[in-house]
C-alpha positions as CSV (number, residue, x, y, z in Angstrom):
1,X,-4.6,14.8,2.3
2,X,-7.5,14.8,-0.1
3,X,-10.7,13.1,1.0
4,X,-12.5,10.9,-1.3
5,X,-14.8,13.6,-2.5
6,X,-11.9,15.6,-3.7
7,X,-10.3,12.5,-5.4
8,X,-13.6,11.8,-7.1
9,X,-13.6,15.3,-8.6
10,X,-10.1,14.8,-9.9
11,X,-11.2,11.7,-11.5
12,X,-14.2,13.6,-13.2
13,X,-12.0,16.3,-14.3
14,X,-9.5,14.1,-16.0
15,X,-12.0,11.4,-17.0
16,X,-9.3,8.9,-18.0
17,X,-6.8,6.6,-16.3
18,X,-3.5,5.4,-17.9
19,X,-3.0,1.8,-16.7
20,X,0.5,0.3,-16.4
21,X,0.6,-3.3,-16.8
22,X,3.9,-5.0,-17.8
23,X,6.6,-7.5,-17.2
24,X,9.2,-4.7,-17.0
25,X,9.1,-1.0,-16.3
26,X,11.6,1.6,-16.6
27,X,11.5,5.4,-15.8
28,X,7.8,5.3,-14.6
29,X,8.3,8.4,-12.5
30,X,9.3,10.3,-15.8
31,X,6.4,8.9,-17.7
32,X,4.0,10.0,-14.9
33,X,5.3,13.5,-14.9
34,X,5.2,13.7,-18.9
35,X,1.6,12.2,-18.9
36,X,0.6,14.8,-16.4
37,X,2.1,17.5,-18.2
38,X,-0.1,16.8,-21.3
39,X,-3.2,16.7,-19.1
40,X,-3.4,12.9,-18.1
41,X,-2.7,13.0,-14.3
42,X,-4.1,9.7,-13.3
43,X,-2.0,6.6,-13.2
44,X,-2.8,3.0,-12.2
45,X,-0.1,0.5,-11.7
46,X,-1.5,-3.0,-11.7
47,X,-0.2,-5.4,-8.8
48,X,0.8,-7.9,-11.4
49,X,3.6,-5.5,-12.5
50,X,7.0,-6.3,-11.0
51,X,7.9,-3.7,-8.3
52,X,4.3,-2.4,-8.2
53,X,4.4,-1.2,-4.5
54,X,7.8,0.6,-5.2
55,X,6.4,2.2,-8.3
56,X,3.5,3.6,-6.3
57,X,5.7,4.9,-3.6
58,X,8.2,6.5,-6.1
59,X,5.4,8.2,-8.1
60,X,3.5,9.4,-5.1
61,X,6.5,10.8,-3.5
62,X,7.8,12.5,-6.6
63,X,4.8,13.8,-8.0
64,X,2.1,14.6,-5.5
65,X,0.0,16.2,-8.0
66,X,-0.5,12.9,-9.9
67,X,-3.3,10.6,-8.7
68,X,-1.9,7.2,-8.3
69,X,-3.7,4.0,-7.6
70,X,-3.2,0.2,-7.7
71,X,-4.9,-2.3,-10.1
72,X,-5.7,-5.9,-10.1
73,X,-6.1,-6.0,-6.4
74,X,-7.7,-9.2,-5.7
75,X,-7.0,-10.0,-2.1
76,X,-6.9,-8.0,1.3
77,X,-3.2,-8.5,1.5
78,X,-2.6,-6.6,-1.8
79,X,-5.2,-4.1,-0.7
80,X,-3.5,-3.3,2.4
81,X,0.1,-3.2,1.0
82,X,-1.1,-0.8,-1.8
83,X,-2.8,1.9,0.5
84,X,0.3,1.7,2.7
85,X,2.4,2.3,-0.3
86,X,0.5,5.4,-1.2
87,X,-2.3,4.2,-3.5
88,X,-5.2,6.7,-3.6
89,X,-7.5,4.3,-5.4
90,X,-7.7,0.5,-5.5
91,X,-9.0,-1.4,-8.6
92,X,-10.1,-4.8,-8.9
93,X,-11.3,-6.9,-11.8
94,X,-13.7,-8.4,-9.5
95,X,-16.3,-7.4,-7.0
96,X,-14.4,-7.6,-3.6
97,X,-16.3,-6.2,-0.7
98,X,-13.4,-6.5,1.6
99,X,-11.2,-4.3,-0.8
100,X,-13.8,-1.6,-0.6
101,X,-13.7,-1.6,3.2
102,X,-9.9,-1.3,3.0
103,X,-9.8,1.4,0.7
104,X,-12.3,3.6,2.7
105,X,-10.5,3.0,5.9
106,X,-7.6,4.6,4.4
107,X,-9.5,7.4,2.5
108,X,-8.9,5.8,-1.0
109,X,-11.4,5.3,-3.7
110,X,-12.7,1.8,-4.2
111,X,-13.3,0.7,-7.8
112,X,-14.4,-2.9,-7.9
113,X,-14.9,-4.9,-11.1
114,X,-18.3,-6.0,-12.4
115,X,-20.0,-6.8,-15.6
116,X,-23.8,-7.6,-15.0
117,X,-26.4,-5.4,-13.7
118,X,-26.6,-7.4,-10.6
119,X,-22.9,-7.2,-9.8
120,X,-22.9,-3.4,-10.7
121,X,-25.7,-2.7,-8.2
122,X,-24.3,-5.0,-5.5
123,X,-20.8,-3.0,-5.8
124,X,-22.7,0.3,-5.5
125,X,-24.6,-0.9,-2.5
126,X,-21.5,-2.2,-0.9
127,X,-20.0,1.4,-1.1
128,X,-18.1,1.4,-4.4
129,X,-17.1,5.1,-5.4
130,X,-16.8,4.1,-8.9
131,X,-17.7,0.9,-10.6
132,X,-15.3,-0.7,-13.2
133,X,-17.2,-2.3,-16.2
134,X,-14.9,-5.2,-17.2
135,X,-14.3,-6.3,-19.9
136,X,-15.7,-3.2,-21.7
137,X,-14.8,-4.5,-25.1
138,X,-17.5,-7.2,-24.8
139,X,-20.5,-4.9,-24.8
140,X,-18.9,-1.8,-25.9
141,X,-20.5,1.8,-25.6
142,X,-23.9,0.4,-26.2
143,X,-23.6,-1.8,-23.1
144,X,-22.7,1.2,-20.8
145,X,-25.8,3.1,-22.2
146,X,-28.0,0.2,-21.6
147,X,-26.8,-0.3,-18.0
148,X,-27.2,3.4,-17.4
149,X,-30.9,3.3,-18.0
150,X,-32.0,1.4,-15.0
151,X,-28.7,2.3,-12.9
152,X,-28.3,6.1,-13.5
153,X,-26.8,6.5,-10.0
154,X,-23.8,4.1,-10.6
155,X,-20.7,5.9,-11.8
156,X,-19.1,3.3,-14.4
157,X,-15.6,3.1,-15.5
158,X,-15.3,1.0,-18.8
159,X,-12.0,-1.0,-18.7
160,X,-10.5,-3.6,-21.1
161,X,-10.2,-2.9,-24.7
162,X,-10.9,0.8,-24.5
163,X,-8.9,2.7,-27.0
164,X,-8.2,6.4,-27.9
165,X,-10.5,5.6,-30.8
166,X,-13.4,4.5,-28.7
167,X,-13.1,6.9,-25.8
168,X,-15.5,9.3,-27.1
169,X,-18.2,6.7,-27.6
170,X,-17.8,5.4,-24.1
171,X,-18.0,8.9,-22.6
172,X,-21.1,10.0,-24.8
173,X,-22.7,6.7,-23.6
174,X,-22.5,7.9,-20.0
175,X,-19.2,6.5,-18.7
176,X,-17.8,8.5,-15.6
177,X,-14.4,7.9,-16.8
178,X,-12.4,5.2,-18.8
179,X,-9.2,3.2,-18.2
180,X,-6.7,2.6,-21.1
181,X,-4.1,-0.1,-20.6
182,X,-1.9,-1.4,-23.5
183,X,-3.6,0.4,-26.1
184,X,-2.1,3.6,-24.5
185,X,0.9,2.6,-22.5
186,X,2.4,-0.5,-24.4
187,X,4.7,-3.0,-23.0
188,X,7.6,-2.4,-25.2
189,X,7.7,1.4,-24.3
190,X,7.5,0.5,-20.5
191,X,10.4,-1.9,-20.9
192,X,12.6,0.4,-23.0
193,X,11.7,3.6,-21.0
194,X,10.8,5.4,-24.4
195,X,7.6,7.1,-24.3
196,X,7.3,9.4,-27.3
197,X,4.5,7.1,-28.8
198,X,2.7,7.0,-25.5
199,X,2.8,10.8,-25.1
200,X,1.3,11.3,-28.6
201,X,-1.5,8.9,-27.8
202,X,-2.0,10.7,-24.5
203,X,-2.3,13.9,-26.3
204,X,-4.8,12.8,-28.7
205,X,-6.7,11.1,-25.9
206,X,-6.8,14.4,-23.9
207,X,-8.0,16.3,-27.0
208,X,-10.9,13.9,-27.5
209,X,-11.9,14.0,-23.8
210,X,-12.1,17.7,-23.8
211,X,-14.2,17.7,-26.9
212,X,-17.0,15.7,-24.9
213,X,-19.0,18.0,-22.8
214,X,-19.8,16.8,-19.1
215,X,-23.3,15.5,-18.9
């Protein structure tokens, strides 16, 4: 089992998370394999997705090389259920200290959500491995750059409104990684189990990421 340091290295190597959020999902294991094959090997399944826990278990079992986590974790019940289902990282839209504690107890990464400098520092001081900046579309890359000035130690992961077209700007602004949801993995593709468009976007995403040197 990888420790948190190893999981962080994998996050840093890929620098992007594909977020699955939908009312219906078909063939997620197939999608996870296909995404990993084009270089996007980190998948987040939100707890608002029907059958999220089963999805986590299936992907983790079928594809141990894929880093899989749970998103929209807003209470301790979901946190415990997710890690017991195999989640290697937990993501929340809010700063939930209890979630951080549960994640660490099970060797998973904790990625709480913040927006203000005070929230970001509070999350970091509470032990967050990465700090989700949400919604990233409000401040954009310039806001990430501004936060990085006084808080260079914080590993920011912009989420919410990030697209393939803006990923380069966010990474150059100092983001540790980025999360892409419906702009990458759209609901219709998830419902139909038809992923050609998703994979084409994923290939462009990976190409963009590889063109941006690590700081």
